[in-house]
C-alpha positions as a Python dict, from the first residue, in 0.01 Angstrom:
ca = {
    (1, 'M'): (0, 0, 0),
    (2, 'T'): (246, -195, -213),
    (3, 'T'): (265, -109, -582),
    (4, 'L'): (287, -417, -799),
    (5, 'P'): (552, -415, -1074),
    (6, 'P'): (452, -428, -1441),
    (7, 'L'): (360, -765, -1586),
    (8, 'E'): (621, -916, -1818),
    (9, 'L'): (444, -1026, -2136),
    (10, 'G'): (750, -1049, -2359),
    (11, 'P'): (760, -978, -2731),
    (12, 'M'): (473, -1057, -2963),
    (13, 'P'): (486, -1420, -3070),
    (14, 'T'): (518, -1517, -3435),
    (15, 'G'): (395, -1814, -3634),
    (16, 'K'): (37, -1814, -3508),
    (17, 'E'): (-250, -1933, -3730),
    (18, 'M'): (-436, -1601, -3716),
    (19, 'T'): (-286, -1256, -3759),
    (20, 'Q'): (-528, -965, -3769),
    (21, 'V'): (-387, -616, -3828),
    (22, 'D'): (-578, -290, -3790),
    (23, 'E'): (-389, 34, -3842),
    (24, 'Q'): (-452, 400, -3900),
    (25, 'L'): (-278, 735, -3923),
    (26, 'V'): (-411, 938, -3632),
    (27, 'R'): (-376, 1311, -3693),
    (28, 'A'): (-276, 1383, -3333),
    (29, 'P'): (43, 1379, -3126),
    (30, 'L'): (167, 1037, -3015),
    (31, 'E'): (131, 1123, -2646),
    (32, 'R'): (-238, 1210, -2690),
    (33, 'I'): (-347, 896, -2876),
    (34, 'F'): (-126, 682, -2653),
    (35, 'R'): (-292, 819, -2339),
    (36, 'L'): (-640, 753, -2476),
    (37, 'A'): (-544, 398, -2571),
    (38, 'A'): (-367, 320, -2243),
    (39, 'E'): (-649, 449, -2020),
    (40, 'V'): (-873, 154, -2105),
    (41, 'E'): (-1119, 218, -1821),
    (42, 'G'): (-1228, 532, -2005),
    (43, 'W'): (-1314, 348, -2327),
    (44, 'P'): (-1683, 285, -2246),
    (45, 'A'): (-1740, 660, -2203),
    (46, 'L'): (-1579, 729, -2542),
    (47, 'L'): (-1672, 422, -2747),
    (48, 'P'): (-2037, 315, -2775),
    (49, 'H'): (-1949, -46, -2861),
    (50, 'Y'): (-1770, -97, -2526),
    (51, 'R'): (-1999, -225, -2253),
    (52, 'Y'): (-1748, -208, -1965),
    (53, 'V'): (-1378, -219, -1877),
    (54, 'R'): (-1263, -281, -1522),
    (55, 'F'): (-933, -355, -1356),
    (56, 'I'): (-914, -668, -1142),
    (57, 'E'): (-554, -585, -1046),
    (58, 'R'): (-350, -269, -1113),
    (59, 'R'): (21, -248, -1181),
    (60, 'S'): (264, 43, -1155),
    (61, 'D'): (283, 97, -1534),
    (62, 'G'): (-94, 150, -1573),
    (63, 'G'): (-152, -209, -1680),
    (64, 'G'): (-253, -512, -1477),
    (65, 'I'): (-536, -761, -1509),
    (66, 'V'): (-829, -608, -1695),
    (67, 'E'): (-1173, -742, -1778),
    (68, 'M'): (-1335, -604, -2095),
    (69, 'S'): (-1664, -640, -2277),
    (70, 'A'): (-1762, -499, -2613),
    (71, 'S'): (-2040, -560, -2861),
    (72, 'R'): (-1990, -644, -3227),
    (73, 'P'): (-2271, -483, -3426),
    (74, 'F'): (-2444, -678, -3703),
    (75, 'G'): (-2696, -431, -3845),
    (76, 'V'): (-2945, -366, -3566),
    (77, 'M'): (-2820, -666, -3364),
    (78, 'R'): (-2527, -644, -3121),
    (79, 'W'): (-2327, -956, -3030),
    (80, 'P'): (-2173, -919, -2681),
    (81, 'T'): (-1816, -1036, -2625),
    (82, 'W'): (-1612, -1068, -2305),
    (83, 'W'): (-1248, -1138, -2217),
    (84, 'K'): (-993, -1092, -1942),
    (85, 'S'): (-634, -993, -2018),
    (86, 'R'): (-296, -926, -1870),
    (87, 'M'): (-195, -574, -1977),
    (88, 'R'): (151, -414, -2000),
    (89, 'V'): (210, -46, -2083),
    (90, 'H'): (537, 81, -2235),
    (91, 'P'): (493, 461, -2229),
    (92, 'P'): (642, 711, -2473),
    (93, 'M'): (995, 827, -2387),
    (94, 'G'): (1064, 498, -2208),
    (95, 'P'): (1349, 254, -2272),
    (96, 'V'): (1147, 66, -2538),
    (97, 'A'): (915, 181, -2816),
    (98, 'P'): (571, 292, -2696),
    (99, 'S'): (327, 4, -2693),
    (100, 'I'): (44, -156, -2505),
    (101, 'R'): (46, -537, -2483),
    (102, 'F'): (-232, -772, -2385),
    (103, 'T'): (-247, -1146, -2336),
    (104, 'H'): (-601, -1283, -2314),
    (105, 'I'): (-627, -1515, -2013),
    (106, 'E'): (-1004, -1583, -1997),
    (107, 'G'): (-1289, -1591, -2246),
    (108, 'I'): (-1323, -1755, -2587),
    (109, 'T'): (-1004, -1579, -2702),
    (110, 'T'): (-782, -1718, -2425),
    (111, 'G'): (-425, -1725, -2552),
    (112, 'M'): (-469, -1437, -2798),
    (113, 'E'): (-178, -1190, -2796),
    (114, 'V'): (-236, -824, -2881),
    (115, 'E'): (-3, -532, -2934),
    (116, 'W'): (-84, -167, -2992),
    (117, 'S'): (222, 16, -3131),
    (118, 'F'): (263, 391, -3184),
    (119, 'T'): (506, 556, -3425),
    (120, 'E'): (542, 924, -3504),
    (121, 'A'): (464, 981, -3871),
    (122, 'P'): (423, 1280, -4102),
    (123, 'G'): (93, 1440, -4004),
    (124, 'G'): (47, 1253, -3677),
    (125, 'T'): (91, 906, -3529),
    (126, 'H'): (73, 569, -3699),
    (127, 'V'): (-117, 332, -3467),
    (128, 'R'): (-106, -40, -3540),
    (129, 'I'): (-300, -309, -3354),
    (130, 'V'): (-189, -668, -3412),
    (131, 'H'): (-381, -970, -3281),
    (132, 'V'): (-222, -1316, -3313),
    (133, 'W'): (-376, -1646, -3206),
    (134, 'D'): (-405, -2015, -3288),
    (135, 'G'): (-777, -2027, -3211),
    (136, 'P'): (-967, -2177, -2920),
    (137, 'A'): (-778, -2474, -2775),
    (138, 'W'): (-1101, -2655, -2678),
    (139, 'S'): (-1218, -2691, -3040),
    (140, 'A'): (-1088, -2908, -3324),
    (141, 'A'): (-1198, -2621, -3549),
    (142, 'G'): (-978, -2376, -3355),
    (143, 'A'): (-749, -2247, -3630),
    (144, 'P'): (-1019, -2229, -3902),
    (145, 'A'): (-1258, -2061, -3658),
    (146, 'A'): (-989, -1805, -3572),
    (147, 'T'): (-881, -1732, -3928),
    (148, 'M'): (-1222, -1736, -4100),
    (149, 'V'): (-1462, -1598, -3836),
    (150, 'I'): (-1321, -1477, -3506),
    (151, 'G'): (-1032, -1271, -3650),
    (152, 'P'): (-1189, -1104, -3952),
    (153, 'V'): (-1544, -1072, -3817),
    (154, 'F'): (-1518, -1021, -3440),
    (155, 'V'): (-1161, -904, -3369),
    (156, 'H'): (-1143, -673, -3671),
    (157, 'G'): (-1502, -558, -3615),
    (158, 'I'): (-1422, -445, -3261),
    (159, 'A'): (-1056, -335, -3302),
    (160, 'S'): (-1123, -121, -3611),
    (161, 'R'): (-1409, 59, -3430),
    (162, 'T'): (-1195, 104, -3120),
    (163, 'L'): (-906, 253, -3315),
    (164, 'A'): (-1131, 479, -3526),
    (165, 'G'): (-1319, 601, -3219),
    (166, 'L'): (-1007, 677, -3015),
    (167, 'A'): (-851, 842, -3322),
    (168, 'A'): (-1153, 1071, -3362),
    (169, 'H'): (-1130, 1178, -2997),
    (170, 'A'): (-752, 1232, -3021),
    (171, 'E'): (-789, 1436, -3340),
    (172, 'R'): (-1045, 1661, -3167),
    (173, 'G'): (-798, 1714, -2884),
    (174, 'L'): (-989, 1515, -2622),
    (175, 'V'): (-796, 1323, -2362),
    (176, 'T'): (-925, 1153, -2052),
    (177, 'G'): (-910, 1344, -1729),
    (178, 'G'): (-1009, 1669, -1906),
    (179, 'A'): (-653, 1777, -1998),
    (180, 'K'): (-554, 1872, -2353),
}
């Protein structure tokens, strides 16, 4: 079986209409929180707002083409979301800073660029998730929809819960695969 090389997503673009940042100090070693974040298929077992995550294509770095679905809670209601992304993993101790990059290729957020970055900090690891996007290309209201609704309500609503949930597991010492 041939192993496919990592996808090349390049650096995060700048100058997009929407920039949404979610960040947190995770009181756990960088390697632990990085592993939880990179092993996206395990998210539904750890995070109640994730409906499913499945790889369509795997790459040698742990990335590939991944399909994800999460729900954005609104009180007792849950709004389901879905997207497909290219995913690139830059592990700790590699030639570049540890990060996980996504480019959304299907779903309402097609064209959105995402980067998870991990930096050792006093007391743990600073994790920063940045989403940038110009909004849906099919709508004249693309940029306003992205900056006023999709970014602050949906992206932040899901990303902040994802980060907080993974942080809680990392801080308790849980990693996927049962290792500590």
